[in-house]
VOMI-637790 format. One record per residue (C-alpha): residue in one letter; z, y, x. Coordinates in steps of 0.25 Angstrom, whole numbers, plus 5000, padded with zeros to 4 digits. Each point is the difference from the previous one (the first is absolute). Layout:
! residues N
AZYX ...
! end
This chain:
! residues 809
X500050005000 X499750135005 X500650134996 X499750155003 X500750134995 X499250064989 X501050114996 X501550035002 X500349924987 X499049895001 X499449905009 X498649925000 X500049855002 X498949925003 X499749854997 X499649925012 X499349904992 X499050094994 X500350135007 X500350074986 X501050125001 X500950064989 X501150104999 X501349965000 X501150094995 X501450025007 X501149914995 X499049894996 X499449885007 X498649934997 X499949865003 X498749964993 X498650065003 X499550044986 X498649985006 X499949855006 X501449954994 X500649965014 X501450045006 X500050125009 X501049925008 X500049854995 X501149965009 X501050114995 X499749984986 X500349855002 X501250015007 X500750084989 X499949884991 X499949885010 X501249915000 X500850094991 X501149914993 X499749954986 X501250054994 X499550145005 X498749984995 X500449964986 X500950124999 X499050115001 X500350144998 X499650054986 X498850085005 X499449875006 X500149914988 X498649954993 X499850044987 X500049904987 X498649944999 X500050014984 X498850064993 X501050094991 X499350135002 X501350084996 X500849945011 X498850035010 X500250154995 X501450005003 X499949955013 X498950095005 X499049885001 X500249875005 X498950005011 X500550145005 X501449935003 X499449885007 X499250095008 X501250095003 X500849875004 X498949955010 X499850145006 X501450025001 X500449885008 X499550065013 X500850124998 X501349944998 X501049985011 X500549865003 X501549994998 X500149895011 X499750095012 X500549905010 X498949904995 X499050094999 X500250055015 X499949855004 X498649994994 X499550135005 X500149945014 X498949894998 X498550035001 X499150024990 X499249885002 X501249915003 X500749914991 X501450054995 X501449935004 X500749914991 X501350044993 X501149904997 X499750014985 X498550005000 X499849884993 X498949955010 X499250115006 X499149985011 X500849945013 X499650045013 X500349915012 X501050055009 X499249985013 X498850094994 X499850145008 X499850124992 X498750045009 X498850064995 X499249885004 X500949914990 X499850104988 X498949964990 X498950104998 X499550064987 X498649975004 X500249865005 X499149894993 X500649914988 X500349895009 X501050095008 X500550074987 X500949894996 X501349975008 X499949955014 X500549865002 X501350055007 X500450064986 X500649934988 X500150044986 X501249964993 X499850004985 X501250004990 X500249884992 X499450024986 X500049894990 X499850054986 X499049934992 X499250044988 X500849924991 X501350065005 X499450144999 X499649974986 X501449944997 X500550145005 X499250074991 X500549924988 X501450025004 X499850155001 X499450014987 X501149924994 X501350055006 X499550145006 X500349965014 X498950035010 X500750005013 X499349875004 X498750054998 X500450145005 X500449945013 X498749925002 X499150124996 X500750105009 X500049905012 X498749944998 X499150145001 X500950065011 X499249985011 X498749925004 X501049915007 X500749964987 X498650004993 X499549885009 X501349934999 X499949994985 X498549984998 X499649925012 X499849854999 X500649965012 X500650115009 X500049925012 X498550005000 X499150125004 X498949974991 X498950085008 X498749934993 X499150074991 X500049894990 X501649994999 X500750134998 X501449924998 X500450084987 X500649924989 X499150074989 X500749934989 X501450055004 X499350145002 X499550004986 X501349954995 X500850115006 X499150114995 X500049954986 X501549984999 X500150155006 X499250054988 X501149954991 X501150055008 X500850134996 X499550155006 X501249995011 X499549885007 X498550055000 X500550125006 X500749925011 X498749935003 X499250135001 X501250065009 X499949865009 X498450025000 X500250145005 X500949955011 X499049905004 X498950105001 X500850105009 X500349885010 X498549995003 X499649975014 X498949975008 X499449915004 X500149924987 X500449865001 X499449894989 X501450024994 X499550134997 X498749974994 X500849904991 X501050104995 X498950104997 X499249904992 X501249964993 X500550164996 X498650034996 X500149914988 X501250064995 X499850034985 X501050135001 X498850075006 X499249994987 X501050124995 X499550145004 X501450035004 X500049915012 X498750055006 X500550085011 X500749875005 X498749924998 X499150115007 X500849985013 X500049854999 X498450014998 X500050095012 X500649915009 X499149894996 X498750085002 X500550055014 X500249855004 X499049955012 X498749934996 X500649875005 X501150024991 X499150034988 X499249875004 X501249924997 X500450074988 X498649984994 X500049855002 X501550004994 X499650094988 X499149884997 X501249904997 X500650094989 X499749954986 X499050064991 X500950074991 X500950065011 X498750055007 X499350074987 X501550064997 X500050065015 X498650044998 X500450084988 X501350065005 X499150065012 X499050054990 X501150074992 X500650075012 X498650065004 X499750044985 X501450074998 X499950065014 X498650064996 X500250034985 X501650015000 X500549994984 X501150095005 X499750085012 X501450055001 X500549865003 X499249985013 X500050075012 X498950105002 X498749945005 X500050085013 X501349945004 X499549854997 X498550015004 X500249865007 X500449934987 X498649974996 X499449955012 X501249925003 X499849934986 X498549995001 X500149935014 X501049894996 X499149974988 X498949995010 X500949885006 X499949944985 X498550024999 X499949925013 X500949894996 X499349994987 X498649985006 X500549895009 X500549924987 X499049914995 X500050024988 X500750145001 X501450024994 X499350124992 X498750054996 X499550105009 X500050114988 X501549994999 X500050085013 X499450124993 X500850124997 X499450064988 X500850125002 X499250045012 X498950034990 X500550134997 X500050045014 X498850085006 X499349885006 X499050085007 X501050075007 X500649885005 X498649955003 X499650125009 X501350005008 X499749855002 X498650045006 X500550115010 X501349945006 X499850125011 X500350114989 X500949924991 X500749905009 X501049974988 X500249894991 X499049974990 X499849884989 X498749975005 X500649955012 X500549884991 X498949994990 X500749874993 X500950104993 X498850094994 X499549944987 X498649974997 X499950144992 X500550075011 X499049945010 X498850024990 X500450144999 X499950015015 X498749935000 X499450094989 X500450135005 X499649965014 X498649974994 X499950124993 X500350085013 X498849925006 X499250034989 X500350155000 X499750005015 X498649924999 X499650104989 X500450125008 X499249955012 X498949974992 X500050154994 X500150065013 X498849925006 X499350054988 X500450155003 X499749995015 X498549954997 X499850114990 X499949914989 X500450024985 X501249914997 X500049914987 X501049934993 X499449865003 X500450025015 X501449994998 X499949864994 X499549855004 X498849994990 X499549864997 X498749994992 X499849864997 X499249914990 X500749904992 X498849905003 X500250015014 X501450035001 X500449945014 X498950045008 X500050134995 X501450025002 X499949945014 X498950115004 X500850114994 X501249965008 X499349985013 X499350134999 X501250084996 X501049955010 X500450145004 X500450024985 X500949894998 X501250085000 X499650094989 X500349994985 X499149884994 X499150044989 X499049894994 X498650024993 X499249894993 X498750034999 X499450024987 X501350014992 X500550144996 X501450045002 X500950075011 X501049925009 X501450044996 X500549875006 X499649904989 X498649975008 X500749985012 X500949904994 X498949934995 X499150005012 X501249935007 X500149904990 X498749954999 X499650015015 X501349915002 X499449904990 X498749995006 X500549995015 X500949884997 X498949924992 X499849875007 X498650025002 X500250105009 X500749915010 X500950105005 X501349934995 X500549874995 X500849984989 X501249904999 X500349964986 X501549955004 X500450135005 X498950094991 X499850085013 X498950035007 X499749995016 X499150035010 X498849925002 X499949945015 X498549984998 X499450095012 X499250124996 X498950095007 X500650134993 X501550024997 X499750134995 X500349944985 X501449965004 X500150155006 X499750054986 X501049924994 X501150065010 X499550134997 X500149984984 X501549965003 X500350115008 X499250104990 X500949944989 X501350035006 X499450135005 X499750054987 X501249934992 X499249894993 X500549864998 X499049885002 X499949864994 X499949945014 X500749865002 X500349995014 X501149925005 X501350075007 X499649965013 X498650084999 X500950134999 X501049965011 X498649995008 X499750144996 X501250055006 X499849925014 X499950125005 X500450094989 X499250125008 X498749975007 X500150005015 X499450145004 X498850005008 X499949855001 X499049934992 X500249875008 X501449994996 X500549884993 X500350034985 X500449934988 X500749885007 X501449964995 X501049895002 X499949904988 X500849874996 X499649894990 X500850094990 X499050105002 X498849914998 X500649944986 X499750144995 X498549985003 X499849864999 X501249934994 X499549855001 X499650015015 X501450065002 X500649884994 X499249905007 X500550075014 X501450004995 X499949854997 X499349985015 X501350075006 X501049924992 X499349865002 X500849915009 X499149895002 X498949985010 X499250144999 X498849955009 X499749874994 X500350044984 X499350135000 X498949985011 X500050175002 X499550075012 X500150155003 X498950044991 X499950074988 X498949974988 X499450104990 X498950024991 X498850095002 X498950014990 X500349864995 X500149935014 X501249965007 X500350065015 X501049975010 X500650105011 X500949975010 X501450065000 X500150005015 X499149965011 X499649865000 X500749974986 X499149904995 X500549915011 X501650044999 X500649904988 X501150064991 X501349935004 X501550024997 X500250075012 X498950114998 X499950004984 X500850145001 X499050065009 X498949944991 X500550074987 X500250135008 X498650005005 X499449954987 X500750124992 X499650105011 X498549954999 X500050014985 X500750144999 X499550075013 X499049935008 X498949954991 X499850144993 X500450095010 X498750085001 X499950014985 X501550054999 X499850095011 X498950084992 X500850004988 X501250065008 X499250105007 X499450044985 X501550024995 X500450085011 X498950095000 X500450054988 X501549975000 X500450045013 X501450064998 X501249985008 X500749984987 X499549864999 X500949975012 X501150014990 X499449904990 X500349854999 X498849914996 X500649974986 X500050154998 X498650035005 X499749894991 X500650084988 X499350135005 X498649934999 X500249914987 X501150074992 X501349944994 X499849864995 X500950034988 X499350034987 X501050064989 X499350064988 X501450044995 X500150095012 X498750064997 X500350024985 X501250095005 X499250105008 X498850014991 X499850144993 X499150024988 X499050114995 X499850014985 X501149884998 X501449995001 X500849885005 X500449964984 X498650004996 X499549874993 X498749995009 X501050015013 X500949904995 X498949904997 X499450035013 X501349965009 X500249884991 X498749955003 X500050045015 X501449935002 X499549884994 X498749985008 X499949905012 X500350065013 X498449985004 X499650084987 X501150105004 X499450025014 X498650024993 X500650104991 X500550075012 X498750005007 X499350064987 X500950125000 X500350025013 X498749955009 X501049915007 X500849874996 X501050035012 X501550054998 X500450115009 X501049985011 X501250054992 X499649934987 X499450034987 X501250114998 X499250095011 X498749994992 X499550124991 X499549944987 X499550084988 X499549954986 X499150114992 X499749994986 X498549984997 X499450074987 X499149884996 X500649884995 X498949895001 X499750025015 X500649915011 X501050065010 X499650085011 X500650045013 X499950115011 X500449925012 X500050135009 X501250044992 X500649874996 X499750034986 X499849914987 X499350054989 X500549934988 X499650024985 X501049984990 X499549874994 X500549964986 X500849875004 X500549925012 X498949884999 X498850115000 X500850085013 X500149865007 X498549964997 X499450135004 X500950015013 X499649875004 X498650024999 X500150135008 X500849945012 X499149885001 X498750075000 X500350125009 X499250035012 X499250135004 X500150154997 X499350064989 X500050144992 X499749994985 
! end
């Protein structure tokens, strides 16, 4: 801690961790940096509480007592806010002078990095060997590696004997509820959470073992769950004792950390008390210490987090979401410290959530779905400001949520991608305008758009020619004109063009893609081509769809979108760089070709003589234009038999050949076509599943949600024709509901946010004998007031089943 004289009445202190300076008034002593949350003097803050006798800790002064954690608003108002009391208690610890001066003097003689001596009544603290000299070479360095962060062989941890079981704890709870005598539980909880040593003594499977492996953390999770379940049923006084004990434990933070410390953090972070906003000050300091751990310590925590049962893992995730949301948008701002004094809260919580995200991704199947990591509260932030700060770290070196994209919802990412696309459209339009002016040519409105003029009878060839000749305009707003048809494209013709060209390209006679009946998915044909330009066109189509916020009916397996993000940004100025290649497993293949994947799994599980029974070599067979061809999976593969010892290599090579090697040139053209339009750093934030959702839309078709957001012109929601319309629509099969959506909006795809985000309007028609009509540019349905529900159903089905093209009466 550095101090300087600011005036006669105040001093300026600077944090040694983050170099943040703050003014300190005379007669006060700051212990915690308001910027990063670290102690100005960790040793001094810890010594004031370290080794304090239990009786003295239980008899705290009145101004140090924790508030009652009840939801009674009147009590909160009388006490001035429960959270403020906890904050005052936490921050006043460093300024209180200990009553045991002689003991403090002894502790002040120890070095910052050395371990403290053991008192007679310490109940099993660290014991140093008498012959160990206190030289600098013997001290543990904070920068030492993980294998040196644990205790030396010359040191031994003596754990207190703790034999309480789950059954005994429940029995103590029942006795307390029946008799009102809570001493047994009070003693247990005040002791268990008083230090990291006590926590390990209570929850470690075998205190004599070190448990340094990634797969076994040595924690009795069942007992942890019981302790926390019982804690929620105890009186408020016991819950306050637990919070006091946790504060004691956190104040004794030392570095380097041992595996016992990691176990203690893992146990403390699951405490259900932290669901209460009144405890968020304490929770913030716990999260700060966890976030500040070394990379190797985080590596252990990630693997240990996998062992938490699904219900507890989800509860911990919700706890972190609540913490972040309440800090960003506090329900009662006066109950929380000012944001200027706790700007480190949200980064610490987000970093801890990142550990949970990695642990979840390592589980198969995941403990929770990836969408559970979305924090919908962040949708209310200025996400573009977050994005620009992330893009410019030199001018905005602070924390941004874009550094941890798993927490941003698909709605936020779509908003970033759309606005980033709009900015690129404006830039391209401005460049075209400036070029026209410099050439002294008269500007026209058409130069601001990517104008495609195509014939329905030659849709693919015309589209390919138009796109290839207008490569420089791909990042302009798209407008489509069908030759020989009247009408202006206000969005409807563009959606119809996408729909029709996708249908034609994926027809079997084109030979570009193969269809698998089991998965109902398309995949790239492995047949060699003279020109891969049509695959480039499909990539451009997908890019234009995302760029112009249009959803397509493309049925690619998820592995396709994983390849599109490999890498997410095209290598700069390196056309020969390998792209579209990812690592896949048999499970990935199952999404494209389930029958073949099942056969490979049976081969891996087969325990007989693989070579004699399967008669396989390192070759893969495939069909090209009705003829079966074979390809070697490795050099000389036709002469290498598949055996029990190399079958795993065979399966790995076979999957890689199917999803990478056999169609590399095809997918390379597709990849570059997509990224020629969608070249945005925002793609780095997307998961493959999210790219699929941006391309294809949401899979959830819910007409009731559409009914809720529908507006009316000439009708009201209570009119008989409107009631009849929704009665008919809600009883239609899913396929006909999609046809209706296609008829009215020009697309049968659902937006990313669901049908509740759509704009849909029903307008009253004057003539009652005509069929329903639609203005697809504006998602508008023109509905006559038919006399009966049967007539309405008949007319509506005729309209939706015979609708294609554009015309004006």
